[in-house]
PDB file of N, CA, C and O in Angstrom:
ATOM      1  N   MET A   1    -109.456 -79.350  55.033  1.00  0.00           N
ATOM      2  CA  MET A   1    -110.655 -79.683  55.557  1.00  0.00           C
ATOM      3  C   MET A   1    -110.322 -79.505  57.391  1.00  0.00           C
ATOM      4  O   MET A   1    -111.270 -79.436  58.173  1.00  0.00           O
ATOM      5  N   VAL A   2    -109.112 -79.458  57.794  1.00  0.00           N
ATOM      6  CA  VAL A   2    -108.993 -79.165  59.170  1.00  0.00           C
ATOM      7  C   VAL A   2    -108.879 -77.791  59.104  1.00  0.00           C
ATOM      8  O   VAL A   2    -109.486 -77.174  59.978  1.00  0.00           O
ATOM      9  N   GLY A   3    -108.208 -77.106  58.228  1.00  0.00           N
ATOM     10  CA  GLY A   3    -108.324 -75.629  58.344  1.00  0.00           C
ATOM     11  C   GLY A   3    -109.439 -74.832  58.331  1.00  0.00           C
ATOM     12  O   GLY A   3    -109.499 -73.755  58.924  1.00  0.00           O
ATOM     13  N   TRP A   4    -110.444 -75.377  57.596  1.00  0.00           N
ATOM     14  CA  TRP A   4    -111.464 -74.863  57.462  1.00  0.00           C
ATOM     15  C   TRP A   4    -112.395 -75.396  58.587  1.00  0.00           C
ATOM     16  O   TRP A   4    -113.287 -74.596  58.870  1.00  0.00           O
ATOM     17  N   LEU A   5    -112.402 -76.436  59.224  1.00  0.00           N
ATOM     18  CA  LEU A   5    -113.083 -76.653  60.602  1.00  0.00           C
ATOM     19  C   LEU A   5    -112.358 -75.844  61.840  1.00  0.00           C
ATOM     20  O   LEU A   5    -113.018 -75.505  62.823  1.00  0.00           O
ATOM     21  N   LEU A   6    -111.117 -75.592  61.735  1.00  0.00           N
ATOM     22  CA  LEU A   6    -110.743 -74.745  62.746  1.00  0.00           C
ATOM     23  C   LEU A   6    -111.051 -73.407  62.502  1.00  0.00           C
ATOM     24  O   LEU A   6    -111.113 -72.711  63.515  1.00  0.00           O
ATOM     25  N   SER A   7    -111.268 -72.832  61.391  1.00  0.00           N
ATOM     26  CA  SER A   7    -111.651 -71.328  61.222  1.00  0.00           C
ATOM     27  C   SER A   7    -113.218 -71.192  61.573  1.00  0.00           C
ATOM     28  O   SER A   7    -113.777 -70.227  62.096  1.00  0.00           O
ATOM     29  N   LEU A   8    -113.760 -72.369  61.164  1.00  0.00           N
ATOM     30  CA  LEU A   8    -115.324 -72.253  62.029  1.00  0.00           C
ATOM     31  C   LEU A   8    -115.511 -72.407  63.295  1.00  0.00           C
ATOM     32  O   LEU A   8    -116.456 -71.806  63.805  1.00  0.00           O
ATOM     33  N   ALA A   9    -114.643 -73.263  64.128  1.00  0.00           N
ATOM     34  CA  ALA A   9    -114.583 -73.120  65.421  1.00  0.00           C
ATOM     35  C   ALA A   9    -114.261 -71.735  65.859  1.00  0.00           C
ATOM     36  O   ALA A   9    -115.027 -71.062  66.548  1.00  0.00           O
ATOM     37  N   ILE A  10    -112.921 -71.273  65.369  1.00  0.00           N
ATOM     38  CA  ILE A  10    -112.763 -70.080  65.991  1.00  0.00           C
ATOM     39  C   ILE A  10    -113.885 -68.794  65.693  1.00  0.00           C
ATOM     40  O   ILE A  10    -114.030 -67.949  66.577  1.00  0.00           O
ATOM     41  N   ARG A  11    -114.664 -68.688  64.411  1.00  0.00           N
ATOM     42  CA  ARG A  11    -115.701 -67.910  64.476  1.00  0.00           C
ATOM     43  C   ARG A  11    -116.909 -68.121  65.401  1.00  0.00           C
ATOM     44  O   ARG A  11    -117.686 -67.223  65.725  1.00  0.00           O
ATOM     45  N   THR A  12    -116.996 -69.602  65.853  1.00  0.00           N
ATOM     46  CA  THR A  12    -118.144 -70.027  66.652  1.00  0.00           C
ATOM     47  C   THR A  12    -117.997 -69.408  67.964  1.00  0.00           C
ATOM     48  O   THR A  12    -118.846 -68.684  68.484  1.00  0.00           O
ATOM     49  N   PHE A  13    -116.732 -69.774  68.532  1.00  0.00           N
ATOM     50  CA  PHE A  13    -116.266 -69.738  69.887  1.00  0.00           C
ATOM     51  C   PHE A  13    -115.755 -68.098  70.132  1.00  0.00           C
ATOM     52  O   PHE A  13    -115.899 -67.632  71.262  1.00  0.00           O
ATOM     53  N   VAL A  14    -115.240 -67.360  69.193  1.00  0.00           N
ATOM     54  CA  VAL A  14    -114.582 -66.022  69.336  1.00  0.00           C
ATOM     55  C   VAL A  14    -115.098 -65.380  68.296  1.00  0.00           C
ATOM     56  O   VAL A  14    -114.337 -65.138  67.360  1.00  0.00           O
ATOM     57  N   PRO A  15    -116.331 -65.008  68.224  1.00  0.00           N
ATOM     58  CA  PRO A  15    -116.959 -64.173  67.381  1.00  0.00           C
ATOM     59  C   PRO A  15    -116.297 -62.719  66.868  1.00  0.00           C
ATOM     60  O   PRO A  15    -116.404 -62.227  65.745  1.00  0.00           O
ATOM     61  N   SER A  16    -115.578 -62.179  68.031  1.00  0.00           N
ATOM     62  CA  SER A  16    -114.845 -60.897  67.559  1.00  0.00           C
ATOM     63  C   SER A  16    -113.487 -61.074  66.778  1.00  0.00           C
ATOM     64  O   SER A  16    -112.934 -60.097  66.273  1.00  0.00           O
ATOM     65  N   LEU A  17    -112.970 -62.335  66.693  1.00  0.00           N
ATOM     66  CA  LEU A  17    -111.712 -62.404  65.953  1.00  0.00           C
ATOM     67  C   LEU A  17    -112.323 -63.185  64.496  1.00  0.00           C
ATOM     68  O   LEU A  17    -112.717 -64.345  64.379  1.00  0.00           O
ATOM     69  N   PRO A  18    -112.246 -62.146  63.504  1.00  0.00           N
ATOM     70  CA  PRO A  18    -112.518 -62.666  62.038  1.00  0.00           C
ATOM     71  C   PRO A  18    -111.411 -64.008  61.454  1.00  0.00           C
ATOM     72  O   PRO A  18    -110.201 -64.060  61.675  1.00  0.00           O
ATOM     73  N   SER A  19    -111.950 -64.672  60.939  1.00  0.00           N
ATOM     74  CA  SER A  19    -111.449 -66.137  60.718  1.00  0.00           C
ATOM     75  C   SER A  19    -112.139 -66.452  59.461  1.00  0.00           C
ATOM     76  O   SER A  19    -113.352 -66.651  59.528  1.00  0.00           O
ATOM     77  N   THR A  20    -111.525 -66.530  58.281  1.00  0.00           N
ATOM     78  CA  THR A  20    -111.936 -67.132  57.052  1.00  0.00           C
ATOM     79  C   THR A  20    -111.004 -67.816  56.340  1.00  0.00           C
ATOM     80  O   THR A  20    -109.828 -67.540  56.577  1.00  0.00           O
ATOM     81  N   VAL A  21    -111.337 -68.952  55.221  1.00  0.00           N
ATOM     82  CA  VAL A  21    -110.568 -69.437  54.683  1.00  0.00           C
ATOM     83  C   VAL A  21    -110.914 -69.299  53.170  1.00  0.00           C
ATOM     84  O   VAL A  21    -111.873 -69.967  52.781  1.00  0.00           O
ATOM     85  N   PRO A  22    -110.402 -68.691  52.464  1.00  0.00           N
ATOM     86  CA  PRO A  22    -110.980 -68.484  50.954  1.00  0.00           C
ATOM     87  C   PRO A  22    -110.595 -69.658  50.153  1.00  0.00           C
ATOM     88  O   PRO A  22    -109.600 -70.363  50.321  1.00  0.00           O
ATOM     89  N   LEU A  23    -111.503 -69.773  49.270  1.00  0.00           N
ATOM     90  CA  LEU A  23    -111.551 -70.854  48.303  1.00  0.00           C
ATOM     91  C   LEU A  23    -110.569 -71.098  47.537  1.00  0.00           C
ATOM     92  O   LEU A  23    -110.144 -72.192  47.165  1.00  0.00           O
ATOM     93  N   TRP A  24    -110.037 -69.584  47.192  1.00  0.00           N
ATOM     94  CA  TRP A  24    -108.670 -69.869  46.117  1.00  0.00           C
ATOM     95  C   TRP A  24    -107.473 -70.488  46.821  1.00  0.00           C
ATOM     96  O   TRP A  24    -106.534 -71.062  46.269  1.00  0.00           O
ATOM     97  N   SER A  25    -107.657 -70.273  48.201  1.00  0.00           N
ATOM     98  CA  SER A  25    -106.478 -70.899  48.967  1.00  0.00           C
ATOM     99  C   SER A  25    -106.432 -72.451  48.901  1.00  0.00           C
ATOM    100  O   SER A  25    -105.440 -73.155  48.706  1.00  0.00           O
ATOM    101  N   VAL A  26    -107.686 -72.822  49.101  1.00  0.00           N
ATOM    102  CA  VAL A  26    -107.759 -74.531  49.231  1.00  0.00           C
ATOM    103  C   VAL A  26    -107.958 -74.901  47.636  1.00  0.00           C
ATOM    104  O   VAL A  26    -107.894 -76.124  47.506  1.00  0.00           O
ATOM    105  N   ILE A  27    -108.117 -74.417  46.738  1.00  0.00           N
ATOM    106  CA  ILE A  27    -107.824 -74.993  45.559  1.00  0.00           C
ATOM    107  C   ILE A  27    -106.483 -74.849  45.122  1.00  0.00           C
ATOM    108  O   ILE A  27    -106.094 -75.620  44.244  1.00  0.00           O
ATOM    109  N   ALA A  28    -105.498 -73.769  45.703  1.00  0.00           N
ATOM    110  CA  ALA A  28    -104.323 -73.605  45.365  1.00  0.00           C
ATOM    111  C   ALA A  28    -103.386 -74.766  46.081  1.00  0.00           C
ATOM    112  O   ALA A  28    -102.424 -75.329  45.558  1.00  0.00           O
ATOM    113  N   GLY A  29    -103.843 -74.954  47.235  1.00  0.00           N
ATOM    114  CA  GLY A  29    -103.220 -75.958  48.060  1.00  0.00           C
ATOM    115  C   GLY A  29    -103.432 -77.308  47.703  1.00  0.00           C
ATOM    116  O   GLY A  29    -102.566 -78.164  47.886  1.00  0.00           O
ATOM    117  N   PHE A  30    -104.744 -77.589  47.111  1.00  0.00           N
ATOM    118  CA  PHE A  30    -104.879 -79.002  46.575  1.00  0.00           C
ATOM    119  C   PHE A  30    -104.241 -79.105  45.167  1.00  0.00           C
ATOM    120  O   PHE A  30    -103.701 -80.170  44.870  1.00  0.00           O
ATOM    121  N   SER A  31    -104.256 -78.275  44.441  1.00  0.00           N
ATOM    122  CA  SER A  31    -103.461 -78.373  43.092  1.00  0.00           C
ATOM    123  C   SER A  31    -102.078 -78.464  43.423  1.00  0.00           C
ATOM    124  O   SER A  31    -101.476 -79.368  42.844  1.00  0.00           O
ATOM    125  N   ALA A  32    -101.376 -77.699  44.269  1.00  0.00           N
ATOM    126  CA  ALA A  32     -99.981 -78.090  44.518  1.00  0.00           C
ATOM    127  C   ALA A  32     -99.628 -79.202  45.085  1.00  0.00           C
ATOM    128  O   ALA A  32     -98.554 -79.737  44.811  1.00  0.00           O
ATOM    129  N   ALA A  33    -100.616 -79.780  46.086  1.00  0.00           N
ATOM    130  CA  ALA A  33    -100.296 -81.207  46.567  1.00  0.00           C
ATOM    131  C   ALA A  33    -100.309 -82.122  45.446  1.00  0.00           C
ATOM    132  O   ALA A  33     -99.409 -82.926  45.203  1.00  0.00           O
ATOM    133  N   THR A  34    -101.534 -81.941  44.671  1.00  0.00           N
ATOM    134  CA  THR A  34    -101.736 -82.785  43.804  1.00  0.00           C
ATOM    135  C   THR A  34    -100.713 -82.856  42.543  1.00  0.00           C
ATOM    136  O   THR A  34    -100.603 -83.931  41.954  1.00  0.00           O
ATOM    137  N   SER A  35    -100.074 -81.892  42.183  1.00  0.00           N
ATOM    138  CA  SER A  35     -99.216 -81.871  41.216  1.00  0.00           C
ATOM    139  C   SER A  35     -97.665 -82.249  41.547  1.00  0.00           C
ATOM    140  O   SER A  35     -96.828 -82.668  40.748  1.00  0.00           O
ATOM    141  N   VAL A  36     -97.506 -81.986  42.948  1.00  0.00           N
ATOM    142  CA  VAL A  36     -96.091 -82.528  43.402  1.00  0.00           C
ATOM    143  C   VAL A  36     -96.280 -83.898  43.471  1.00  0.00           C
ATOM    144  O   VAL A  36     -95.355 -84.592  43.050  1.00  0.00           O
ATOM    145  N   GLY A  37     -97.512 -84.580  44.012  1.00  0.00           N
ATOM    146  CA  GLY A  37     -97.528 -86.076  44.362  1.00  0.00           C
ATOM    147  C   GLY A  37     -97.459 -86.589  42.907  1.00  0.00           C
ATOM    148  O   GLY A  37     -96.557 -87.394  42.678  1.00  0.00           O
ATOM    149  N   LEU A  38     -98.286 -86.241  41.879  1.00  0.00           N
ATOM    150  CA  LEU A  38     -98.255 -86.646  40.596  1.00  0.00           C
ATOM    151  C   LEU A  38     -96.695 -86.687  39.896  1.00  0.00           C
ATOM    152  O   LEU A  38     -96.302 -87.605  39.175  1.00  0.00           O
ATOM    153  N   TYR A  39     -96.002 -85.642  40.223  1.00  0.00           N
ATOM    154  CA  TYR A  39     -94.770 -85.553  39.442  1.00  0.00           C
ATOM    155  C   TYR A  39     -93.622 -86.661  40.181  1.00  0.00           C
ATOM    156  O   TYR A  39     -92.765 -87.349  39.626  1.00  0.00           O
ATOM    157  N   PHE A  40     -93.942 -86.549  41.543  1.00  0.00           N
ATOM    158  CA  PHE A  40     -92.779 -87.149  42.147  1.00  0.00           C
ATOM    159  C   PHE A  40     -93.281 -88.813  42.293  1.00  0.00           C
ATOM    160  O   PHE A  40     -92.492 -89.651  42.729  1.00  0.00           O
ATOM    161  N   GLY A  41     -94.329 -89.084  41.980  1.00  0.00           N
ATOM    162  CA  GLY A  41     -94.917 -90.579  41.819  1.00  0.00           C
ATOM    163  C   GLY A  41     -94.555 -91.147  40.405  1.00  0.00           C
ATOM    164  O   GLY A  41     -94.097 -92.276  40.229  1.00  0.00           O
ATOM    165  N   LEU A  42     -94.813 -90.229  39.411  1.00  0.00           N
ATOM    166  CA  LEU A  42     -94.597 -90.648  38.077  1.00  0.00           C
ATOM    167  C   LEU A  42     -93.230 -90.604  37.469  1.00  0.00           C
ATOM    168  O   LEU A  42     -92.953 -91.348  36.527  1.00  0.00           O
ATOM    169  N   TRP A  43     -92.303 -89.699  38.007  1.00  0.00           N
ATOM    170  CA  TRP A  43     -90.909 -89.718  37.500  1.00  0.00           C
ATOM    171  C   TRP A  43     -90.382 -90.969  37.828  1.00  0.00           C
ATOM    172  O   TRP A  43     -90.006 -91.685  36.900  1.00  0.00           O
ATOM    173  N   PRO A  44     -90.276 -91.406  39.112  1.00  0.00           N
ATOM    174  CA  PRO A  44     -89.516 -92.502  39.263  1.00  0.00           C
ATOM    175  C   PRO A  44     -90.045 -93.870  38.698  1.00  0.00           C
ATOM    176  O   PRO A  44     -89.276 -94.790  38.421  1.00  0.00           O
ATOM    177  N   ALA A  45     -91.541 -93.950  38.529  1.00  0.00           N
ATOM    178  CA  ALA A  45     -92.012 -95.150  37.918  1.00  0.00           C
ATOM    179  C   ALA A  45     -91.870 -94.991  36.311  1.00  0.00           C
ATOM    180  O   ALA A  45     -91.913 -95.981  35.582  1.00  0.00           O
ATOM    181  N   LEU A  46     -91.715 -93.808  35.859  1.00  0.00           N
ATOM    182  CA  LEU A  46     -91.336 -93.884  34.309  1.00  0.00           C
ATOM    183  C   LEU A  46     -90.133 -94.476  34.071  1.00  0.00           C
ATOM    184  O   LEU A  46     -89.982 -95.285  33.156  1.00  0.00           O
ATOM    185  N   LYS A  47     -89.085 -94.076  34.966  1.00  0.00           N
ATOM    186  CA  LYS A  47     -87.609 -93.946  35.010  1.00  0.00           C
ATOM    187  C   LYS A  47     -87.359 -95.539  35.107  1.00  0.00           C
ATOM    188  O   LYS A  47     -86.401 -96.051  34.528  1.00  0.00           O
ATOM    189  N   ALA A  48     -88.240 -96.265  35.843  1.00  0.00           N
ATOM    190  CA  ALA A  48     -88.028 -97.616  36.342  1.00  0.00           C
ATOM    191  C   ALA A  48     -88.658 -98.487  35.204  1.00  0.00           C
ATOM    192  O   ALA A  48     -88.368 -99.652  34.933  1.00  0.00           O
ATOM    193  N   ALA A  49     -89.597 -97.665  34.584  1.00  0.00           N
ATOM    194  CA  ALA A  49     -90.162 -98.746  33.664  1.00  0.00           C
ATOM    195  C   ALA A  49     -89.254 -98.646  32.219  1.00  0.00           C
ATOM    196  O   ALA A  49     -89.430 -99.546  31.396  1.00  0.00           O
ATOM    197  N   ARG A  50     -88.476 -97.770  31.970  1.00  0.00           N
ATOM    198  CA  ARG A  50     -87.301 -97.642  30.963  1.00  0.00           C
ATOM    199  C   ARG A  50     -86.296 -98.745  30.804  1.00  0.00           C
ATOM    200  O   ARG A  50     -85.816 -99.197  29.765  1.00  0.00           O
ATOM    201  N   LEU A  51     -86.044 -99.136  32.245  1.00  0.00           N
ATOM    202  CA  LEU A  51     -84.874 -99.895  32.712  1.00  0.00           C
ATOM    203  C   LEU A  51     -85.013-101.243  32.011  1.00  0.00           C
ATOM    204  O   LEU A  51     -86.171-101.615  31.825  1.00  0.00           O
ATOM    205  N   ASP A  52     -84.016-102.046  31.585  1.00  0.00           N
ATOM    206  CA  ASP A  52     -84.070-103.418  31.388  1.00  0.00           C
ATOM    207  C   ASP A  52     -84.079-104.267  32.437  1.00  0.00           C
ATOM    208  O   ASP A  52     -83.081-104.355  33.153  1.00  0.00           O
ATOM    209  N   PRO A  53     -85.230-105.024  32.676  1.00  0.00           N
ATOM    210  CA  PRO A  53     -85.472-105.979  34.025  1.00  0.00           C
ATOM    211  C   PRO A  53     -84.075-106.793  34.603  1.00  0.00           C
ATOM    212  O   PRO A  53     -83.666-106.842  35.763  1.00  0.00           O
ATOM    213  N   ILE A  54     -83.554-107.351  33.492  1.00  0.00           N
ATOM    214  CA  ILE A  54     -82.278-108.150  33.850  1.00  0.00           C
ATOM    215  C   ILE A  54     -81.222-107.203  34.383  1.00  0.00           C
ATOM    216  O   ILE A  54     -80.388-107.632  35.181  1.00  0.00           O
ATOM    217  N   ALA A  55     -81.213-106.138  34.050  1.00  0.00           N
ATOM    218  CA  ALA A  55     -79.940-105.093  34.457  1.00  0.00           C
ATOM    219  C   ALA A  55     -80.578-104.583  35.870  1.00  0.00           C
ATOM    220  O   ALA A  55     -79.909-104.407  36.888  1.00  0.00           O
ATOM    221  N   ALA A  56     -81.627-104.429  35.788  1.00  0.00           N
ATOM    222  CA  ALA A  56     -82.135-103.599  37.295  1.00  0.00           C
ATOM    223  C   ALA A  56     -81.931-104.736  38.227  1.00  0.00           C
ATOM    224  O   ALA A  56     -81.287-104.531  39.256  1.00  0.00           O
ATOM    225  N   LEU A  57     -82.451-106.006  37.956  1.00  0.00           N
ATOM    226  CA  LEU A  57     -82.334-107.137  38.976  1.00  0.00           C
ATOM    227  C   LEU A  57     -80.633-107.395  39.296  1.00  0.00           C
ATOM    228  O   LEU A  57     -80.257-107.690  40.430  1.00  0.00           O
ATOM    229  N   ARG A  58     -79.842-107.268  38.339  1.00  0.00           N
ATOM    230  CA  ARG A  58     -78.294-107.433  38.314  1.00  0.00           C
ATOM    231  C   ARG A  58     -77.817-106.736  39.484  1.00  0.00           C
ATOM    232  O   ARG A  58     -77.052-107.278  40.281  1.00  0.00           O
ATOM    233  N   GLN A  59     -78.370-105.188  39.660  1.00  0.00           N
ATOM    234  CA  GLN A  59     -77.629-104.214  40.538  1.00  0.00           C
ATOM    235  C   GLN A  59     -78.177-104.429  41.820  1.00  0.00           C
ATOM    236  O   GLN A  59     -77.663-103.692  42.662  1.00  0.00           O
ATOM    237  N   GLU A  60     -79.109-105.242  42.285  1.00  0.00           N
ATOM    238  CA  GLU A  60     -79.859-105.133  43.504  1.00  0.00           C
ATOM    239  C   GLU A  60     -78.956-105.785  44.490  1.00  0.00           C
ATOM    240  O   GLU A  60     -79.290-105.872  45.671  1.00  0.00           O
TER     241      GLU A  60
END
């Protein structure tokens, strides 16, 4: 969103400088961020869910 607004500001204030944000780059960035967030959020949670609660508390 910030990149799109910055591109819009550049096009408005400096019309001789072409500036666009392609839709595919927005989709790719959102997809990459979502997949990394889900992977590194679910992986430790699933790992912790497999532990025995007593054994996990004993190691703290």
